[in-house]
C-alpha positions as CSV (number, residue, x, y, z in Angstrom):
1,X,139.8,-63.1,-6.2
2,X,136.3,-64.6,-5.9
3,X,135.1,-68.0,-7.2
4,X,131.8,-69.0,-8.6
5,X,130.2,-72.5,-9.1
6,X,129.8,-73.8,-12.6
7,X,126.2,-74.5,-11.7
8,X,125.4,-71.1,-10.3
9,X,123.5,-72.1,-7.2
10,X,126.2,-71.6,-4.5
11,X,127.5,-68.3,-3.1
12,X,130.8,-66.9,-4.3
13,X,133.8,-67.8,-2.2
14,X,137.3,-66.5,-1.7
15,X,140.3,-68.7,-2.1
16,X,140.3,-70.0,1.5
17,X,136.6,-71.0,1.2
18,X,137.2,-72.8,-2.1
19,X,140.3,-74.6,-0.8
20,X,138.4,-75.9,2.2
21,X,135.2,-76.7,0.4
22,X,136.5,-78.5,-2.7
23,X,133.2,-79.2,-4.4
24,X,130.6,-76.5,-4.5
25,X,127.4,-77.3,-2.4
26,X,125.3,-77.3,-5.6
27,X,127.5,-80.1,-7.1
28,X,129.3,-77.7,-9.4
29,X,133.0,-76.9,-9.6
30,X,134.5,-73.6,-8.6
31,X,136.0,-71.3,-11.2
32,X,137.6,-67.8,-10.9
33,X,135.0,-65.1,-11.2
34,X,137.5,-63.2,-13.5
35,X,140.7,-64.5,-15.1
36,X,144.0,-62.8,-14.2
37,X,146.0,-61.7,-17.2
38,X,149.8,-61.9,-17.8
39,X,151.1,-59.6,-20.6
40,X,154.1,-60.7,-22.7
41,X,156.2,-58.3,-20.6
42,X,154.9,-60.0,-17.4
43,X,155.8,-63.4,-18.8
44,X,159.3,-62.2,-19.8
45,X,159.9,-61.0,-16.2
46,X,159.2,-64.6,-15.0
47,X,161.8,-66.1,-17.3
48,X,164.8,-67.5,-15.5
49,X,163.3,-67.4,-12.0
50,X,163.7,-70.4,-9.7
51,X,160.6,-72.6,-10.1
52,X,159.3,-71.9,-6.5
53,X,159.5,-68.1,-7.1
54,X,157.8,-68.4,-10.5
55,X,155.1,-70.6,-9.0
56,X,154.4,-68.1,-6.3
57,X,154.0,-65.2,-8.7
58,X,151.7,-67.2,-11.0
59,X,149.5,-68.5,-8.2
60,X,149.3,-65.2,-6.3
61,X,146.4,-63.8,-8.3
62,X,144.3,-66.8,-7.4
63,X,145.0,-66.8,-3.6
64,X,144.4,-63.0,-3.4
65,X,144.1,-61.7,0.2
66,X,143.6,-65.2,1.6
67,X,147.4,-65.9,1.6
68,X,149.8,-63.0,1.8
69,X,152.4,-63.0,-1.0
70,X,155.4,-63.4,1.3
71,X,153.7,-66.4,3.0
72,X,152.9,-67.9,-0.5
73,X,156.6,-67.5,-1.5
74,X,157.7,-69.3,1.7
75,X,155.1,-72.1,1.2
76,X,156.3,-72.6,-2.4
77,X,160.0,-72.7,-1.5
78,X,159.2,-75.3,1.2
79,X,157.0,-77.3,-1.1
80,X,159.6,-77.7,-3.8
81,X,162.7,-77.9,-1.7
82,X,162.6,-81.7,-1.5
83,X,162.3,-82.4,-5.2
84,X,165.1,-84.5,-6.5
85,X,166.1,-82.4,-9.5
86,X,167.7,-78.9,-9.2
87,X,165.4,-77.6,-11.9
88,X,162.3,-79.1,-10.2
89,X,160.6,-79.6,-13.6
90,X,163.5,-80.4,-16.1
91,X,162.9,-80.4,-19.9
92,X,164.5,-83.3,-21.9
93,X,164.8,-82.8,-25.6
94,X,163.7,-85.9,-27.6
95,X,163.7,-84.4,-31.1
96,X,164.2,-81.1,-33.1
97,X,160.9,-79.6,-31.8
98,X,159.9,-82.1,-29.1
99,X,160.6,-82.0,-25.3
100,X,159.5,-84.1,-22.4
101,X,158.5,-82.0,-19.4
102,X,159.5,-84.2,-16.4
103,X,157.0,-83.6,-13.6
104,X,157.9,-86.7,-11.6
105,X,160.8,-85.6,-9.4
106,X,158.8,-85.1,-6.3
107,X,158.5,-87.5,-3.3
108,X,155.9,-89.9,-4.9
109,X,157.3,-89.8,-8.4
110,X,154.3,-88.3,-10.1
111,X,153.1,-84.9,-11.4
112,X,150.5,-84.8,-8.6
113,X,153.3,-83.9,-6.2
114,X,153.7,-80.4,-7.8
115,X,150.2,-79.5,-6.6
116,X,149.9,-81.7,-3.5
117,X,153.1,-80.6,-1.8
118,X,151.8,-77.0,-2.0
119,X,148.2,-77.9,-1.1
120,X,149.2,-79.6,2.2
121,X,151.0,-76.4,3.2
122,X,148.1,-74.2,2.1
123,X,145.7,-76.3,4.1
124,X,147.9,-75.9,7.2
125,X,148.1,-72.1,6.7
126,X,144.3,-71.6,6.2
127,X,143.3,-74.1,9.0
128,X,145.6,-72.3,11.5
129,X,144.0,-69.0,10.6
130,X,140.5,-70.3,11.0
131,X,141.1,-72.6,14.0
132,X,139.5,-75.5,12.1
133,X,140.1,-79.2,11.5
134,X,139.0,-81.0,8.3
135,X,138.6,-84.5,6.9
136,X,140.0,-84.8,3.3
137,X,138.3,-87.4,1.2
138,X,139.6,-88.3,-2.2
139,X,139.4,-90.9,-5.0
140,X,142.5,-92.0,-6.9
141,X,143.2,-94.0,-10.1
142,X,146.8,-94.4,-8.9
143,X,148.9,-91.3,-8.3
144,X,146.6,-88.7,-6.6
145,X,146.2,-90.9,-3.5
146,X,149.9,-91.3,-2.7
147,X,150.7,-87.7,-3.5
148,X,147.9,-86.5,-1.2
149,X,148.9,-88.8,1.6
150,X,152.5,-87.7,1.4
151,X,151.4,-84.1,1.5
152,X,149.0,-84.5,4.4
153,X,150.3,-87.3,6.6
154,X,151.1,-86.2,10.1
155,X,149.4,-82.8,9.8
156,X,147.7,-81.9,13.1
157,X,144.5,-80.4,11.7
158,X,143.8,-82.9,8.9
159,X,142.5,-86.4,8.6
160,X,142.7,-87.9,5.2
161,X,140.8,-90.8,3.7
162,X,141.7,-92.0,0.2
163,X,139.5,-94.4,-1.9
164,X,141.3,-96.5,-4.5
165,X,139.9,-99.2,-6.8
166,X,141.0,-102.6,-5.5
167,X,143.4,-104.3,-7.9
168,X,143.3,-101.5,-10.4
169,X,146.6,-99.7,-9.6
170,X,150.2,-100.8,-10.1
171,X,151.8,-102.4,-7.0
172,X,154.1,-99.4,-6.6
173,X,151.2,-97.0,-6.7
174,X,149.2,-99.1,-4.1
175,X,152.1,-99.5,-1.7
176,X,152.9,-95.8,-1.9
177,X,149.4,-95.2,-0.5
178,X,149.1,-98.1,2.0
179,X,152.6,-98.0,3.7
180,X,152.8,-94.6,5.3
181,X,152.6,-95.0,9.1
182,X,150.5,-92.1,10.1
183,X,147.5,-92.0,12.4
184,X,145.7,-89.4,10.3
185,X,145.7,-91.5,7.1
186,X,143.0,-94.0,6.0
187,X,143.2,-96.0,2.8
188,X,140.0,-97.8,1.6
189,X,140.3,-100.4,-1.2
190,X,136.9,-100.2,-3.0
191,X,135.5,-103.2,-4.9
192,X,135.0,-101.3,-8.1
193,X,136.7,-99.0,-10.6
194,X,137.9,-95.4,-10.3
195,X,134.6,-93.9,-11.4
196,X,132.9,-95.8,-8.5
197,X,135.4,-94.3,-6.1
198,X,134.9,-90.8,-7.6
199,X,131.1,-91.2,-7.4
200,X,131.3,-92.1,-3.8
201,X,133.4,-89.0,-3.0
202,X,130.9,-86.8,-4.8
203,X,128.0,-88.5,-3.0
204,X,129.7,-87.8,0.3
205,X,129.9,-84.1,-0.5
206,X,126.3,-84.1,-1.7
207,X,125.2,-85.6,1.7
208,X,125.0,-82.3,3.6
209,X,124.7,-83.9,7.0
210,X,127.7,-86.1,6.5
211,X,129.7,-83.3,4.9
212,X,129.1,-81.0,7.8
213,X,129.7,-83.6,10.5
214,X,133.0,-84.7,9.0
215,X,134.0,-81.2,7.9
216,X,134.8,-82.6,4.4
217,X,137.4,-81.1,2.0
218,X,138.8,-82.4,-1.2
219,X,142.3,-82.9,-2.8
220,X,141.1,-84.3,-6.1
221,X,141.3,-81.9,-9.1
222,X,137.7,-81.0,-8.3
223,X,139.5,-78.6,-5.8
224,X,140.4,-75.5,-7.8
225,X,143.6,-75.1,-5.8
226,X,144.9,-78.2,-7.5
227,X,144.5,-76.7,-10.9
228,X,146.0,-73.3,-9.8
229,X,149.1,-75.1,-8.5
230,X,149.6,-76.9,-11.9
231,X,149.5,-73.8,-14.1
232,X,153.0,-72.6,-13.2
233,X,154.8,-75.6,-14.8
234,X,153.2,-74.9,-18.2
235,X,154.3,-71.3,-18.0
236,X,157.8,-72.2,-16.9
237,X,158.3,-74.8,-19.6
238,X,156.9,-72.6,-22.3
239,X,159.3,-69.8,-21.3
240,X,162.2,-72.2,-21.5
241,X,161.5,-73.0,-25.2
242,X,160.9,-69.4,-26.4
243,X,157.6,-68.1,-25.2
244,X,156.2,-65.5,-25.3
245,X,158.0,-64.6,-28.5
246,X,156.7,-67.8,-30.1
247,X,153.7,-70.1,-29.6
248,X,154.1,-73.5,-28.0
249,X,152.1,-76.8,-28.2
250,X,151.4,-79.1,-25.3
251,X,150.5,-82.8,-25.4
252,X,149.1,-84.0,-22.1
253,X,148.2,-87.6,-21.0
254,X,145.0,-87.1,-19.1
255,X,142.0,-89.0,-17.6
256,X,140.2,-86.6,-15.3
257,X,141.0,-83.5,-17.5
258,X,142.6,-81.6,-14.7
259,X,146.2,-81.5,-16.0
260,X,145.3,-80.4,-19.5
261,X,142.8,-77.9,-18.0
262,X,145.7,-76.3,-16.2
263,X,147.5,-75.9,-19.6
264,X,144.3,-74.3,-21.0
265,X,144.2,-72.0,-18.0
266,X,147.7,-70.9,-18.7
267,X,146.6,-70.0,-22.2
268,X,143.6,-68.2,-20.8
269,X,145.9,-66.1,-18.7
270,X,148.0,-65.0,-21.7
271,X,150.5,-67.7,-22.5
272,X,150.7,-68.1,-26.3
273,X,149.6,-71.8,-26.7
274,X,148.8,-72.8,-30.3
275,X,147.4,-76.4,-29.6
276,X,146.6,-78.7,-26.8
277,X,146.6,-82.4,-27.6
278,X,144.6,-84.6,-25.1
279,X,146.2,-88.0,-24.9
280,X,144.1,-91.0,-23.9
281,X,144.5,-94.7,-23.5
282,X,141.8,-97.2,-24.5
283,X,139.4,-95.4,-22.1
284,X,139.0,-92.6,-24.7
285,X,136.0,-90.5,-23.7
286,X,137.9,-87.3,-24.3
287,X,139.3,-88.4,-27.7
288,X,135.9,-89.5,-28.8
289,X,134.4,-86.3,-27.9
290,X,137.0,-84.2,-29.7
291,X,136.8,-86.4,-32.8
292,X,133.0,-87.0,-33.0
293,X,131.2,-85.0,-30.3
294,X,130.7,-88.4,-28.5
295,X,130.9,-87.7,-24.8
296,X,129.3,-91.0,-23.7
297,X,130.2,-93.3,-20.8
298,X,131.5,-96.7,-21.5
299,X,132.8,-99.4,-19.2
300,X,136.3,-98.8,-17.9
301,X,138.9,-101.3,-19.3
302,X,142.1,-101.8,-17.2
303,X,145.2,-100.8,-19.1
304,X,149.0,-100.3,-18.8
305,X,148.3,-96.7,-17.9
306,X,145.9,-97.1,-14.9
307,X,145.9,-93.4,-13.9
308,X,143.9,-92.8,-17.1
309,X,141.5,-95.6,-16.6
310,X,138.5,-93.2,-16.1
311,X,135.1,-93.2,-17.8
312,X,134.0,-89.7,-16.7
313,X,136.4,-86.8,-16.8
314,X,135.1,-84.6,-14.0
315,X,137.1,-81.4,-14.8
316,X,135.6,-81.2,-18.3
317,X,132.7,-79.4,-16.6
318,X,135.0,-76.5,-16.0
319,X,135.8,-76.2,-19.7
320,X,132.2,-76.8,-20.6
321,X,131.2,-73.8,-18.5
322,X,133.6,-71.6,-20.4
323,X,132.6,-73.0,-23.8
324,X,129.0,-72.2,-23.0
325,X,129.9,-68.6,-22.3
326,X,129.8,-69.2,-18.5
327,X,126.1,-70.0,-18.5
328,X,125.6,-71.8,-15.2
329,X,122.0,-72.8,-16.0
330,X,122.9,-74.5,-19.2
331,X,125.9,-76.1,-17.6
332,X,123.8,-77.6,-14.8
333,X,121.2,-78.8,-17.3
334,X,123.8,-80.6,-19.5
335,X,125.6,-82.1,-16.4
336,X,122.3,-83.3,-14.9
337,X,121.4,-84.9,-18.2
338,X,124.8,-86.5,-18.5
339,X,124.4,-88.1,-15.0
340,X,121.0,-89.4,-15.9
341,X,121.7,-90.8,-19.4
342,X,125.5,-91.3,-19.6
343,X,125.7,-89.1,-22.6
344,X,126.7,-85.4,-22.6
345,X,124.7,-83.3,-25.0
346,X,127.3,-80.6,-25.8
347,X,126.0,-78.1,-28.3
348,X,127.7,-78.3,-31.7
349,X,128.8,-74.7,-31.5
350,X,130.6,-75.3,-28.1
351,X,132.2,-78.5,-29.5
352,X,133.5,-76.6,-32.5
353,X,135.0,-73.9,-30.2
354,X,136.8,-76.7,-28.3
355,X,138.1,-78.1,-31.6
356,X,139.8,-74.8,-32.5
357,X,142.3,-75.5,-29.7
358,X,142.1,-79.2,-28.6
359,X,143.1,-82.3,-30.5
360,X,142.3,-85.8,-29.2
361,X,144.5,-88.9,-29.4
362,X,144.0,-92.5,-28.4
363,X,146.6,-95.3,-27.9
364,X,145.9,-98.9,-26.8
365,X,148.2,-101.0,-24.8
366,X,150.0,-102.6,-27.8
367,X,150.7,-99.1,-29.2
368,X,151.9,-97.9,-25.7
369,X,154.3,-100.8,-25.4
370,X,155.7,-100.0,-28.9
371,X,156.1,-96.3,-28.1
372,X,158.0,-97.2,-24.9
373,X,160.3,-99.5,-26.9
374,X,160.8,-96.9,-29.7
375,X,161.8,-94.1,-27.2
376,X,164.2,-96.4,-25.5
377,X,165.9,-97.6,-28.8
378,X,165.9,-94.2,-30.6
379,X,166.5,-91.8,-27.7
380,X,167.7,-93.9,-24.8
381,X,164.7,-92.5,-22.9
382,X,162.6,-94.5,-20.4
383,X,159.0,-93.2,-20.5
384,X,156.3,-94.7,-18.3
385,X,153.1,-95.8,-20.1
386,X,151.3,-92.5,-19.5
387,X,154.2,-90.4,-20.7
388,X,154.7,-92.6,-23.7
389,X,151.1,-91.9,-24.7
390,X,151.7,-88.2,-24.4
391,X,154.8,-88.3,-26.5
392,X,153.0,-90.5,-29.1
393,X,150.2,-87.9,-29.2
394,X,152.7,-85.1,-29.8
395,X,154.3,-87.0,-32.7
396,X,150.9,-87.8,-34.2
397,X,149.9,-84.1,-34.2
398,X,153.0,-82.2,-35.4
399,X,152.7,-78.4,-35.5
400,X,155.6,-77.6,-37.9
401,X,158.4,-75.6,-36.4
402,X,156.5,-74.8,-33.1
403,X,158.1,-76.4,-30.0
404,X,155.9,-79.2,-28.6
405,X,156.1,-80.1,-24.9
406,X,154.8,-83.5,-23.8
407,X,154.0,-83.8,-20.1
408,X,156.0,-86.7,-18.5
409,X,153.7,-87.5,-15.7
410,X,155.2,-90.4,-13.8
411,X,158.6,-92.0,-13.1
412,X,159.1,-95.2,-15.1
413,X,159.9,-97.1,-11.9
414,X,156.2,-96.9,-10.9
415,X,155.4,-99.3,-13.6
416,X,158.3,-101.8,-13.6
417,X,156.5,-104.7,-15.3
418,X,155.4,-102.6,-18.3
419,X,158.9,-101.1,-18.6
420,X,160.6,-104.5,-18.5
421,X,158.2,-106.0,-21.0
422,X,158.7,-103.1,-23.5
423,X,162.5,-102.5,-23.0
424,X,164.0,-105.4,-21.1
425,X,165.0,-102.8,-18.4
426,X,163.4,-102.8,-14.9
427,X,164.0,-99.3,-13.6
428,X,164.9,-99.2,-9.9
429,X,163.0,-97.1,-7.4
430,X,164.9,-94.1,-6.1
431,X,166.8,-94.5,-2.8
432,X,164.1,-93.0,-0.6
433,X,161.6,-95.7,-1.8
434,X,164.1,-98.6,-2.2
435,X,162.5,-100.6,0.7
436,X,158.9,-99.9,-0.5
437,X,158.2,-103.6,-1.1
438,X,159.3,-104.5,2.5
439,X,157.1,-101.9,4.2
440,X,153.9,-103.0,6.0
441,X,150.6,-102.1,4.2
442,X,147.6,-100.7,6.0
443,X,144.2,-100.4,4.4
444,X,140.5,-101.2,4.9
445,X,138.2,-102.8,2.3
446,X,134.7,-101.9,1.3
447,X,132.2,-102.4,-1.4
448,X,131.2,-99.5,-3.7
449,X,128.4,-98.7,-1.2
450,X,128.0,-95.2,0.1
451,X,126.6,-96.1,3.6
452,X,129.4,-98.6,4.2
453,X,132.2,-96.3,3.1
454,X,130.7,-93.5,5.2
455,X,130.7,-95.8,8.2
456,X,134.4,-96.6,7.8
457,X,135.3,-92.9,7.5
458,X,133.0,-91.9,10.4
459,X,134.7,-94.5,12.7
460,X,138.2,-93.3,11.6
461,X,137.5,-89.7,12.2
462,X,135.9,-90.5,15.6
463,X,139.0,-92.3,16.7
464,X,141.1,-89.2,15.7
465,X,138.9,-86.6,17.2
466,X,140.6,-84.5,19.9
């Protein structure tokens, strides 16, 4: 398997190269040169497998020769052994044709664990093969940071620096990032919003001298390996409700477009998916685009669902590349214009192609609170704010008798204030995090200034250099 940049100016890479590079040198995002295909017979053979085994078989075409299949199987088994539910990704039925796909049973209580726990092990494998050391830099709106730190802390060949927007995450999310006691972990609280953090990460990759000196790699969903590791749970859940004999529908709360892109990729590989509903909070760039072709940047407004408090959905570039017939020149032109003007001029024909599969949905904080309360009263189900938006999106876009699966992306205990306000219930943290509020926090602070953030990271890496 080879990978190409969406902007066409970087050489093709194998999986190991893409894993370690993260962002392409030309500023684009890596995509598979060709898509693997699973026939209906192939999909049926996956039905009933343990999740780790299914994941290895789905991911194997993307890793190719870079990771032998037996090694990938072992890495998947190890990655998911610590999840707190025997099914790894259980489905909970909420209505006649509606299920919640619980993706939060990993160590940091968020869907990011399903990719990150595997990525940490993939990094170890590839780095040992190449005798290399890397510095991972990432930006987080809440959950990516803690999942990445949990996956990479203590690993001998990795330093990891995570930027988060100061005061813009829940307390549980922040403490999950800032309390691990590991010398290879750096947290930076940036005076700004998530998009400022994301822009800083992209700028660091664009600075060739800094990128090479620090040996940068990425764990954000700009890294294709993150997307590849999220595809299996869409396939597994669809098989559980009747695929491939019938089509399924997914509703996915998303900010950076990575999670719903993985659902799109599963469809591209042969999974019969009828609709994908993109669920947004008040920061609704994706919903506006799908409704009115309005992909324009607006100020980020803090919300009850902070992981979706994002103005620019980076992974949309990957879908744009596909909607444009994989034209890297046009993709680069549109993305350059977007960066310059804050408005993405997507051709109407491409927008209409997106509309044949995608619906958009927006829910503000008041509606989110009402949906959390409704689910608790009618179903006895506690849904965190992000999950509640996904479930509300599924209800707002019914697809008749087709089974609809809403991605439940975070444990309700990560947002105790919102849950208590909506339901009167303050869900406790699981036992392994019960003392989280008593643990010592460790983080640096910095303005949203590239030179100052680079200086903090450079000093951190220098201290850790062998």
